[in-house]
C-alpha positions as protocol buffer text, in pm:
chain_id: "A"
residue {
  index: 1
  type: MET
  ca { x: 2731 y: 1676 z: -2892 }
}
residue {
  index: 2
  type: ILE
  ca { x: 2509 y: 1552 z: -3169 }
}
residue {
  index: 3
  type: ALA
  ca { x: 2757 y: 1549 z: -3459 }
}
residue {
  index: 4
  type: GLY
  ca { x: 3109 y: 1663 z: -3540 }
}
residue {
  index: 5
  type: GLU
  ca { x: 3356 y: 1773 z: -3277 }
}
residue {
  index: 6
  type: VAL
  ca { x: 3438 y: 2089 z: -3085 }
}
residue {
  index: 7
  type: VAL
  ca { x: 3705 y: 2194 z: -2840 }
}
residue {
  index: 8
  type: LEU
  ca { x: 3572 y: 2286 z: -2496 }
}
residue {
  index: 9
  type: VAL
  ca { x: 3793 y: 2563 z: -2354 }
}
residue {
  index: 10
  type: THR
  ca { x: 3783 y: 2631 z: -1977 }
}
residue {
  index: 11
  type: ASP
  ca { x: 4021 y: 2772 z: -1717 }
}
residue {
  index: 12
  type: SER
  ca { x: 4141 y: 2410 z: -1669 }
}
residue {
  index: 13
  type: GLY
  ca { x: 4247 y: 2377 z: -2032 }
}
residue {
  index: 14
  type: GLU
  ca { x: 4103 y: 2223 z: -2346 }
}
residue {
  index: 15
  type: GLU
  ca { x: 3911 y: 1904 z: -2413 }
}
residue {
  index: 16
  type: ILE
  ca { x: 3771 y: 1762 z: -2737 }
}
residue {
  index: 17
  type: LEU
  ca { x: 3399 y: 1680 z: -2735 }
}
residue {
  index: 18
  type: ARG
  ca { x: 3262 y: 1442 z: -2998 }
}
residue {
  index: 19
  type: ALA
  ca { x: 2917 y: 1304 z: -3083 }
}
residue {
  index: 20
  type: GLY
  ca { x: 2768 y: 1151 z: -2767 }
}
residue {
  index: 21
  type: ASP
  ca { x: 2978 y: 1360 z: -2525 }
}
residue {
  index: 22
  type: ALA
  ca { x: 2829 y: 1614 z: -2284 }
}
residue {
  index: 23
  type: ALA
  ca { x: 2955 y: 1883 z: -2049 }
}
residue {
  index: 24
  type: GLY
  ca { x: 2774 y: 2060 z: -1765 }
}
residue {
  index: 25
  type: PHE
  ca { x: 2837 y: 2372 z: -1561 }
}
residue {
  index: 26
  type: LYS
  ca { x: 2682 y: 2486 z: -1234 }
}
residue {
  index: 27
  type: ALA
  ca { x: 2505 y: 2821 z: -1222 }
}
residue {
  index: 28
  type: ASP
  ca { x: 2723 y: 3115 z: -1116 }
}
residue {
  index: 29
  type: ASP
  ca { x: 3045 y: 2924 z: -1190 }
}
residue {
  index: 30
  type: GLY
  ca { x: 3311 y: 3189 z: -1256 }
}
residue {
  index: 31
  type: ASP
  ca { x: 3502 y: 2960 z: -1493 }
}
residue {
  index: 32
  type: GLY
  ca { x: 3413 y: 3101 z: -1833 }
}
residue {
  index: 33
  type: HIS
  ca { x: 3391 y: 2838 z: -2104 }
}
residue {
  index: 34
  type: CYS
  ca { x: 3339 y: 2827 z: -2478 }
}
residue {
  index: 35
  type: LEU
  ca { x: 3307 y: 2576 z: -2759 }
}
residue {
  index: 36
  type: GLN
  ca { x: 3530 y: 2618 z: -3064 }
}
residue {
  index: 37
  type: ASN
  ca { x: 3486 y: 2431 z: -3389 }
}
residue {
  index: 38
  type: ARG
  ca { x: 3842 y: 2404 z: -3518 }
}
residue {
  index: 39
  type: SER
  ca { x: 3756 y: 2148 z: -3785 }
}
residue {
  index: 40
  type: THR
  ca { x: 3620 y: 2196 z: -4135 }
}
residue {
  index: 41
  type: PRO
  ca { x: 3284 y: 2014 z: -4099 }
}
residue {
  index: 42
  type: ASP
  ca { x: 2998 y: 2180 z: -3914 }
}
residue {
  index: 43
  type: ALA
  ca { x: 2933 y: 2066 z: -3558 }
}
residue {
  index: 44
  type: LEU
  ca { x: 2584 y: 2015 z: -3417 }
}
residue {
  index: 45
  type: VAL
  ca { x: 2555 y: 2102 z: -3047 }
}
residue {
  index: 46
  type: LEU
  ca { x: 2246 y: 2065 z: -2829 }
}
residue {
  index: 47
  type: GLU
  ca { x: 2246 y: 2326 z: -2554 }
}
residue {
  index: 48
  type: VAL
  ca { x: 2002 y: 2282 z: -2267 }
}
residue {
  index: 49
  type: GLY
  ca { x: 1923 y: 2560 z: -2025 }
}
residue {
  index: 50
  type: THR
  ca { x: 1655 y: 2713 z: -1812 }
}
residue {
  index: 51
  type: ARG
  ca { x: 1347 y: 2895 z: -1931 }
}
residue {
  index: 52
  type: ILE
  ca { x: 1346 y: 3143 z: -1642 }
}
residue {
  index: 53
  type: SER
  ca { x: 1227 y: 3465 z: -1806 }
}
residue {
  index: 54
  type: ASP
  ca { x: 1447 y: 3695 z: -1593 }
}
residue {
  index: 55
  type: ASP
  ca { x: 1762 y: 3489 z: -1644 }
}
residue {
  index: 56
  type: ALA
  ca { x: 2064 y: 3657 z: -1801 }
}
residue {
  index: 57
  type: ALA
  ca { x: 2406 y: 3524 z: -1900 }
}
residue {
  index: 58
  type: TYR
  ca { x: 2726 y: 3697 z: -1791 }
}
residue {
  index: 59
  type: TYR
  ca { x: 3040 y: 3595 z: -1976 }
}
residue {
  index: 60
  type: SER
  ca { x: 3317 y: 3603 z: -1716 }
}
residue {
  index: 61
  type: ASP
  ca { x: 3615 y: 3612 z: -1951 }
}
residue {
  index: 62
  type: ILE
  ca { x: 3496 y: 3884 z: -2191 }
}
residue {
  index: 63
  type: ASP
  ca { x: 3294 y: 4205 z: -2182 }
}
residue {
  index: 64
  type: MET
  ca { x: 2965 y: 4043 z: -2287 }
}
residue {
  index: 65
  type: VAL
  ca { x: 2617 y: 3994 z: -2142 }
}
residue {
  index: 66
  type: ALA
  ca { x: 2309 y: 3822 z: -2281 }
}
residue {
  index: 67
  type: PRO
  ca { x: 2040 y: 4027 z: -2104 }
}
residue {
  index: 68
  type: ALA
  ca { x: 1715 y: 3878 z: -1980 }
}
residue {
  index: 69
  type: HIS
  ca { x: 1417 y: 3897 z: -2217 }
}
residue {
  index: 70
  type: GLY
  ca { x: 1631 y: 3908 z: -2535 }
}
residue {
  index: 71
  type: GLN
  ca { x: 1410 y: 3819 z: -2832 }
}
residue {
  index: 72
  type: PRO
  ca { x: 1619 y: 3660 z: -2980 }
}
residue {
  index: 73
  type: ALA
  ca { x: 1923 y: 3675 z: -2754 }
}
residue {
  index: 74
  type: ILE
  ca { x: 2078 y: 4021 z: -2774 }
}
residue {
  index: 75
  type: TYR
  ca { x: 2441 y: 4044 z: -2673 }
}
residue {
  index: 76
  type: THR
  ca { x: 2568 y: 4366 z: -2516 }
}
residue {
  index: 77
  type: ARG
  ca { x: 2871 y: 4490 z: -2330 }
}
residue {
  index: 78
  type: ARG
  ca { x: 2847 y: 4488 z: -1950 }
}
residue {
  index: 79
  type: ASP
  ca { x: 2762 y: 4859 z: -1956 }
}
residue {
  index: 80
  type: GLY
  ca { x: 2459 y: 4779 z: -2176 }
}
residue {
  index: 81
  type: SER
  ca { x: 2598 y: 4922 z: -2500 }
}
residue {
  index: 82
  type: PRO
  ca { x: 2531 y: 4696 z: -2801 }
}
residue {
  index: 83
  type: TYR
  ca { x: 2793 y: 4523 z: -3010 }
}
residue {
  index: 84
  type: GLN
  ca { x: 2793 y: 4654 z: -3365 }
}
residue {
  index: 85
  type: ASN
  ca { x: 2767 y: 4436 z: -3677 }
}
residue {
  index: 86
  type: ILE
  ca { x: 2713 y: 4103 z: -3503 }
}
residue {
  index: 87
  type: LYS
  ca { x: 2655 y: 3837 z: -3765 }
}
residue {
  index: 88
  type: ARG
  ca { x: 2517 y: 3492 z: -3692 }
}
residue {
  index: 89
  type: ARG
  ca { x: 2564 y: 3188 z: -3909 }
}
residue {
  index: 90
  type: GLY
  ca { x: 2234 y: 3058 z: -4036 }
}
residue {
  index: 91
  type: PRO
  ca { x: 2127 y: 2703 z: -4112 }
}
């Protein structure tokens, strides 16, 4: 975490992460996790991952995949069909 705070949600429960905190997850871990900003101020999160070109992300708790080679990341359902009207928050 760079600034602000988020709630890390995993199968084990919830934990608040604040500036200076970090969390890590092994590859192929079936415990789906997400970060939720439940506060009013924006949170700034640094996410570090691999640059393997064929790598894809499979979200274990929901019907979502980030396929390999997405430019930028394109989220689809597991069957490959796209989500409609996805909006991203900009800077």
